[in-house]
C-alpha positions in Angstrom: -17.3 165.5 -6.0 -13.8 164.7 -4.6 -11.1 167.1 -3.7 -8.3 164.7 -4.5 -6.4 163.5 -7.6 -4.7 160.2 -8.2 -1.2 160.7 -9.6 1.1 157.9 -10.9 4.8 158.6 -10.3 7.4 156.7 -12.3 10.9 156.4 -10.9 14.2 156.2 -12.9 17.8 156.1 -11.9 18.6 157.8 -8.6 14.9 158.0 -7.6 14.4 154.3 -8.2 17.5 153.6 -6.1 16.4 155.9 -3.2 12.8 154.7 -3.1 13.3 151.0 -4.1 10.3 151.3 -6.4 9.7 151.5 -10.2 6.5 153.5 -9.6 3.9 154.4 -7.0 0.6 156.2 -6.7 -0.1 159.4 -4.8 -3.4 160.9 -3.7 -3.0 164.7 -4.0 -5.2 167.6 -3.4 -6.8 169.3 -6.4 -4.6 172.1 -7.6 -1.4 170.3 -6.8 1.7 170.6 -9.0 4.9 168.6 -9.5 6.6 170.4 -6.6 3.8 169.2 -4.3 4.3 165.6 -5.5 8.1 165.9 -4.9 7.5 167.1 -1.3 5.2 164.1 -0.8 7.9 161.7 -2.2 10.4 163.2 0.2 8.0 162.9 3.1 6.8 159.4 2.4 10.3 158.0 1.9 12.1 160.2 4.4 14.6 161.4 1.8 15.6 164.8 0.3 16.2 164.3 -3.4 16.5 167.9 -4.3 14.8 169.5 -7.3 17.5 169.2 -10.0 15.1 167.3 -12.2 13.2 167.9 -15.4 9.7 166.7 -15.3 7.3 165.1 -17.8 3.5 164.9 -17.3 1.9 162.3 -19.5 5.1 161.8 -21.5 5.5 165.6 -22.3 8.1 167.8 -20.8 6.4 170.3 -18.5 6.9 173.1 -16.0 7.1 172.7 -12.3 4.1 174.9 -11.7 1.7 173.0 -14.0 -1.6 172.0 -12.3 -2.0 168.2 -12.3 -5.2 166.4 -13.2 -6.6 163.1 -12.0 -4.9 160.2 -13.6 -1.8 162.1 -14.7 1.5 160.2 -15.0 4.4 162.1 -13.6 8.1 161.3 -14.3 11.0 163.1 -12.6 14.0 162.9 -15.1 17.4 163.1 -13.3 20.2 165.2 -14.8 22.3 163.3 -17.3 25.7 162.5 -15.9 28.8 160.8 -17.4 31.8 161.7 -19.4 
């Protein structure tokens, strides 16, 4: 039995610009949550994107402290701007 999860992260708007990617996979420890994934993104890409995002796990809005499962699809949704 493995102690890691494979998480797919999809990037939109600001995150797509900062990472230069549409999506990427992360191997996370069991028990990880979206905050842990955000830290991994910052570390991997040497950026600090902050945490002013809503999140969706498997196309459903979610809380930051939800425990992720193997194969989950995580989307960070940037705040809506404009006027």
